[in-house]
SELUMMAR-372970 format. One record per residue (C-alpha): chain; residue number from 1; x, y, z; residue in three letters. Coordinates in steps of 0.1 Angstrom, whole numbers, m for minus. Layout:
BEGIN
('A'; NUM; (X; Y; Z); 'ALA')
...
//
This chain:
BEGIN
('A'; 1; (53; 304; 66); 'MET')
('A'; 2; (22; 314; 46); 'PHE')
('A'; 3; (45; 327; 18); 'ARG')
('A'; 4; (64; 294; 20); 'LEU')
('A'; 5; (32; 274; 16); 'VAL')
('A'; 6; (22; 295; m15); 'ILE')
('A'; 7; (56; 290; m31); 'VAL')
('A'; 8; (54; 252; m25); 'ILE')
('A'; 9; (18; 251; m38); 'LEU')
('A'; 10; (29; 269; m70); 'SER')
('A'; 11; (56; 243; m76); 'VAL')
('A'; 12; (34; 213; m67); 'LEU')
('A'; 13; (0; 224; m81); 'SER')
('A'; 14; (1; 195; m106); 'LEU')
('A'; 15; (15; 170; m82); 'VAL')
('A'; 16; (m9; 143; m69); 'ARG')
('A'; 17; (m3; 110; m53); 'GLY')
('A'; 18; (m24; 81; m41); 'ASP')
('A'; 19; (m19; 58; m11); 'LEU')
('A'; 20; (m9; 29; m34); 'SER')
('A'; 21; (25; 45; m37); 'GLY')
('A'; 22; (32; 53; m1); 'LEU')
('A'; 23; (63; 43; 19); 'ASP')
('A'; 24; (65; 35; 55); 'ASP')
('A'; 25; (85; 59; 62); 'ARG')
('A'; 26; (163; 98; 74); 'VAL')
('A'; 27; (171; 114; 40); 'VAL')
('A'; 28; (198; 141; 38); 'ASN')
('A'; 29; (202; 141; 76); 'GLY')
('A'; 30; (232; 139; 99); 'ARG')
('A'; 31; (246; 115; 124); 'ALA')
('A'; 32; (230; 118; 158); 'GLY')
('A'; 33; (236; 102; 191); 'SER')
('A'; 34; (215; 85; 218); 'ILE')
('A'; 35; (225; 113; 242); 'GLN')
('A'; 36; (207; 137; 219); 'GLU')
('A'; 37; (177; 114; 214); 'PHE')
('A'; 38; (177; 93; 247); 'PRO')
('A'; 39; (140; 85; 242); 'PHE')
('A'; 40; (146; 66; 209); 'MET')
('A'; 41; (144; 28; 207); 'VAL')
('A'; 42; (150; 3; 179); 'SER')
('A'; 43; (122; m22; 175); 'ILE')
('A'; 44; (135; m55; 162); 'GLN')
('A'; 45; (125; m90; 151); 'GLN')
('A'; 46; (149; m119; 145); 'ASN')
('A'; 47; (178; m96; 152); 'GLY')
('A'; 48; (168; m71; 125); 'ARG')
('A'; 49; (157; m35; 131); 'HIS')
('A'; 50; (124; m28; 114); 'PHE')
('A'; 51; (108; 2; 131); 'CYS')
('A'; 52; (116; 30; 156); 'GLY')
('A'; 53; (97; 40; 187); 'GLY')
('A'; 54; (99; 62; 217); 'SER')
('A'; 55; (99; 55; 254); 'LEU')
('A'; 56; (67; 67; 271); 'LEU')
('A'; 57; (77; 54; 305); 'ASN')
('A'; 58; (96; 25; 321); 'ALA')
('A'; 59; (74; m2; 304); 'GLU')
('A'; 60; (56; 13; 274); 'TRP')
('A'; 61; (68; 21; 239); 'ILE')
('A'; 62; (50; 43; 213); 'LEU')
('A'; 63; (53; 33; 177); 'THR')
('A'; 64; (32; 31; 145); 'ALA')
('A'; 65; (3; 8; 140); 'GLY')
('A'; 66; (15; m3; 105); 'HIS')
('A'; 67; (47; m15; 122); 'CYS')
('A'; 68; (31; m42; 142); 'ILE')
('A'; 69; (m4; m49; 130); 'LEU')
('A'; 70; (6; m79; 110); 'ASP')
('A'; 71; (28; m92; 138); 'ILE')
('A'; 72; (m2; m90; 162); 'ILE')
('A'; 73; (m24; m108; 137); 'ARG')
('A'; 74; (2; m135; 133); 'ALA')
('A'; 75; (4; m140; 171); 'GLY')
('A'; 76; (41; m132; 170); 'GLN')
('A'; 77; (43; m102; 195); 'VAL')
('A'; 78; (67; m121; 218); 'LYS')
('A'; 79; (92; m123; 189); 'THR')
('A'; 80; (97; m86; 191); 'ILE')
('A'; 81; (126; m70; 211); 'LYS')
('A'; 82; (133; m34; 219); 'VAL')
('A'; 83; (168; m19; 222); 'ARG')
('A'; 84; (171; 14; 242); 'ALA')
('A'; 85; (201; 34; 252); 'GLY')
('A'; 86; (223; 29; 222); 'SER')
('A'; 87; (232; 51; 192); 'SER')
('A'; 88; (238; 18; 172); 'VAL')
('A'; 89; (208; m3; 166); 'TYR')
('A'; 90; (225; m37; 166); 'ASN')
('A'; 91; (247; m35; 197); 'THR')
('A'; 92; (249; m19; 232); 'GLY')
('A'; 93; (222; m4; 253); 'GLY')
('A'; 94; (194; m24; 271); 'VAL')
('A'; 95; (174; m50; 251); 'VAL')
('A'; 96; (140; m61; 265); 'ARG')
('A'; 97; (115; m86; 252); 'ASN')
('A'; 98; (79; m74; 243); 'VAL')
('A'; 99; (51; m91; 263); 'GLN')
('A'; 100; (21; m74; 247); 'SER')
('A'; 101; (11; m49; 220); 'ALA')
('A'; 102; (m19; m30; 208); 'ALA')
('A'; 103; (m28; m10; 177); 'CYS')
('A'; 104; (m53; 19; 179); 'HIS')
('A'; 105; (m87; 3; 173); 'GLU')
('A'; 106; (m95; 29; 146); 'LEU')
('A'; 107; (m62; 24; 127); 'TYR')
('A'; 108; (m70; 17; 90); 'ASP')
('A'; 109; (m42; 5; 67); 'PRO')
('A'; 110; (m62; 17; 37); 'ALA')
('A'; 111; (m60; 53; 46); 'ASN')
('A'; 112; (m35; 53; 75); 'MET')
('A'; 113; (m57; 72; 100); 'ILE')
('A'; 114; (m48; 67; 137); 'TYR')
('A'; 115; (m15; 51; 128); 'ASP')
('A'; 116; (m3; 45; 164); 'VAL')
('A'; 117; (4; 14; 186); 'ALA')
('A'; 118; (20; 6; 219); 'VAL')
('A'; 119; (43; m21; 231); 'LEU')
('A'; 120; (48; m33; 267); 'ARG')
('A'; 121; (82; m47; 275); 'VAL')
('A'; 122; (91; m73; 301); 'GLU')
('A'; 123; (108; m57; 330); 'GLY')
('A'; 124; (114; m20; 333); 'ARG')
('A'; 125; (137; 5; 317); 'TYR')
('A'; 126; (156; 28; 341); 'VAL')
('A'; 127; (163; 64; 332); 'GLU')
('A'; 128; (200; 73; 327); 'SER')
('A'; 129; (221; 96; 306); 'SER')
('A'; 130; (212; 75; 275); 'VAL')
('A'; 131; (176; 64; 285); 'ILE')
('A'; 132; (150; 91; 290); 'LYS')
('A'; 133; (112; 90; 288); 'PHE')
('A'; 134; (96; 113; 262); 'ILE')
('A'; 135; (69; 139; 269); 'LYS')
('A'; 136; (40; 142; 244); 'LEU')
('A'; 137; (30; 176; 231); 'LEU')
('A'; 138; (1; 191; 251); 'THR')
('A'; 139; (m9; 222; 231); 'SER')
('A'; 140; (m8; 231; 194); 'PRO')
('A'; 141; (23; 245; 177); 'ILE')
('A'; 142; (22; 268; 146); 'PRO')
('A'; 143; (30; 256; 111); 'SER')
('A'; 144; (66; 265; 103); 'GLY')
('A'; 145; (80; 255; 137); 'LYS')
('A'; 146; (112; 235; 135); 'PRO')
('A'; 147; (109; 198; 142); 'VAL')
('A'; 148; (134; 169; 139); 'VAL')
('A'; 149; (129; 133; 130); 'VAL')
('A'; 150; (154; 106; 141); 'SER')
('A'; 151; (159; 70; 134); 'GLY')
('A'; 152; (178; 42; 117); 'TRP')
('A'; 153; (160; 42; 84); 'GLY')
('A'; 154; (173; 43; 49); 'GLN')
('A'; 155; (194; 73; 38); 'LEU')
('A'; 156; (176; 75; 5); 'SER')
('A'; 157; (149; 58; m15); 'ASP')
('A'; 158; (174; 38; m36); 'ARG')
('A'; 159; (198; 28; m7); 'ASN')
('A'; 160; (182; m1; 10); 'THR')
('A'; 161; (210; m5; 36); 'ASN')
('A'; 162; (202; 8; 70); 'LEU')
('A'; 163; (228; 30; 88); 'PRO')
('A'; 164; (240; 14; 120); 'MET')
('A'; 165; (242; 48; 138); 'ASN')
('A'; 166; (211; 69; 145); 'ILE')
('A'; 167; (204; 97; 120); 'GLN')
('A'; 168; (184; 129; 123); 'ALA')
('A'; 169; (171; 156; 101); 'THR')
('A'; 170; (154; 190; 107); 'GLU')
('A'; 171; (123; 201; 89); 'MET')
('A'; 172; (93; 224; 93); 'SER')
('A'; 173; (60; 214; 110); 'TYR')
('A'; 174; (27; 217; 92); 'LEU')
('A'; 175; (m7; 210; 107); 'ASN')
('A'; 176; (m31; 188; 87); 'TYR')
('A'; 177; (m50; 218; 73); 'LYS')
('A'; 178; (m19; 236; 60); 'ASP')
('A'; 179; (m4; 203; 47); 'CYS')
('A'; 180; (m35; 191; 28); 'SER')
('A'; 181; (m32; 215; m2); 'PRO')
('A'; 182; (5; 208; m5); 'ILE')
('A'; 183; (0; 171; m4); 'HIS')
('A'; 184; (m28; 173; m29); 'GLY')
('A'; 185; (m54; 154; m7); 'ARG')
('A'; 186; (m75; 162; 23); 'ALA')
('A'; 187; (m55; 147; 52); 'LEU')
('A'; 188; (m72; 135; 83); 'HIS')
('A'; 189; (m71; 153; 116); 'GLN')
('A'; 190; (m51; 124; 131); 'SER')
('A'; 191; (m22; 134; 108); 'MET')
('A'; 192; (4; 162; 107); 'ILE')
('A'; 193; (33; 168; 83); 'CYS')
('A'; 194; (69; 178; 82); 'ALA')
('A'; 195; (87; 192; 52); 'ILE')
('A'; 196; (121; 206; 40); 'ALA')
('A'; 197; (138; 205; 6); 'PRO')
('A'; 198; (153; 171; 0); 'GLY')
('A'; 199; (147; 159; 36); 'LYS')
('A'; 200; (124; 133; 49); 'ASP')
('A'; 201; (120; 101; 70); 'ALA')
('A'; 202; (123; 68; 50); 'CYS')
('A'; 203; (119; 31; 54); 'ARG')
('A'; 204; (130; 19; 88); 'GLY')
('A'; 205; (121; 52; 104); 'ASP')
('A'; 206; (85; 43; 108); 'SER')
('A'; 207; (71; 45; 143); 'GLY')
('A'; 208; (99; 68; 154); 'GLY')
('A'; 209; (93; 102; 170); 'PRO')
('A'; 210; (90; 137; 154); 'LEU')
('A'; 211; (102; 160; 182); 'THR')
('A'; 212; (109; 197; 189); 'ILE')
('A'; 213; (147; 202; 185); 'PRO')
('A'; 214; (167; 203; 218); 'GLY')
('A'; 215; (138; 189; 238); 'THR')
('A'; 216; (122; 155; 246); 'ASN')
('A'; 217; (88; 167; 234); 'VAL')
('A'; 218; (72; 145; 208); 'GLN')
('A'; 219; (49; 160; 182); 'VAL')
('A'; 220; (42; 130; 159); 'GLY')
('A'; 221; (49; 94; 150); 'VAL')
('A'; 222; (65; 86; 116); 'VAL')
('A'; 223; (36; 72; 95); 'SER')
('A'; 224; (38; 74; 57); 'TRP')
('A'; 225; (48; 94; 26); 'GLY')
('A'; 226; (51; 93; m12); 'ILE')
('A'; 227; (86; 78; m16); 'GLN')
('A'; 228; (113; 94; 5); 'CYS')
('A'; 229; (119; 132; 0); 'ALA')
('A'; 230; (101; 128; m33); 'ASP')
('A'; 231; (91; 160; m53); 'ALA')
('A'; 232; (91; 181; m22); 'GLY')
('A'; 233; (60; 163; m8); 'LEU')
('A'; 234; (58; 164; 30); 'PRO')
('A'; 235; (61; 133; 52); 'GLY')
('A'; 236; (30; 124; 72); 'VAL')
('A'; 237; (30; 116; 109); 'TYR')
('A'; 238; (4; 105; 134); 'ALA')
('A'; 239; (m7; 135; 155); 'ASN')
('A'; 240; (m1; 129; 192); 'VAL')
('A'; 241; (m25; 158; 200); 'LEU')
('A'; 242; (m55; 140; 183); 'ASP')
('A'; 243; (m81; 133; 210); 'ARG')
('A'; 244; (m87; 97; 199); 'GLN')
('A'; 245; (m49; 90; 200); 'ILE')
('A'; 246; (m47; 107; 235); 'VAL')
('A'; 247; (m76; 86; 247); 'ASP')
('A'; 248; (m60; 54; 233); 'PHE')
('A'; 249; (m27; 61; 251); 'LEU')
('A'; 250; (m44; 69; 284); 'GLN')
('A'; 251; (m64; 37; 283); 'ARG')
('A'; 252; (m33; 15; 278); 'TYR')
('A'; 253; (m5; 35; 294); 'VAL')
('A'; 254; (m23; 58; 318); 'GLY')
('A'; 255; (m20; 95; 322); 'LYS')
('A'; 256; (12; 108; 306); 'LEU')
('A'; 257; (30; 138; 319); 'ALA')
//
């Protein structure tokens, strides 16, 4: 992986970005299914999918702070619905209303640190073949480990239509220290990255989970990036191992297995 980082650095040594060009961020992926990603949910308002999320337990959803901060500020939390148990975001599965929501108190839209939030639904989701609760990563993994992002986001930067069926794409994990020189800025410890040539999350995938393939173990939350799969730059995710994020989740949701 170290050699890979050096190669990428040589290509991107002159590439720099600023947060003014970021996208809330599946490009060059494949069709997936809810059986493969039974922890995935579509977060919707007025019948439209706008962000992804993951089922922490029967009542709580993990998503990105930037997905819902403005909705919280506008007092519109109860206009949000969550669909679980369906490969298609606009039909099937189990839809529940949201009764409350909270962003991480240290989330800052200016620099995207601690970009996580939780939603509490009315009623309870029941586990089945298509609804499963996710497990959060509990110990560090090495840079270069395969990871997969899933969601209903745009298939490319220029294609604004959302695919109805869930999509997934495999990439390589980078911790924030290894990602910082590739990204051209010092990333915060509450961030991690994922990278693969021509692959990325994109608009509409925000808040969805970055997981270890073939498992229900979540590594990160889709947060931001410079365009979608642009110039080989990694996508950035909220780090579920960050101590402040773990504390936030335990305060709202309780101890998670």
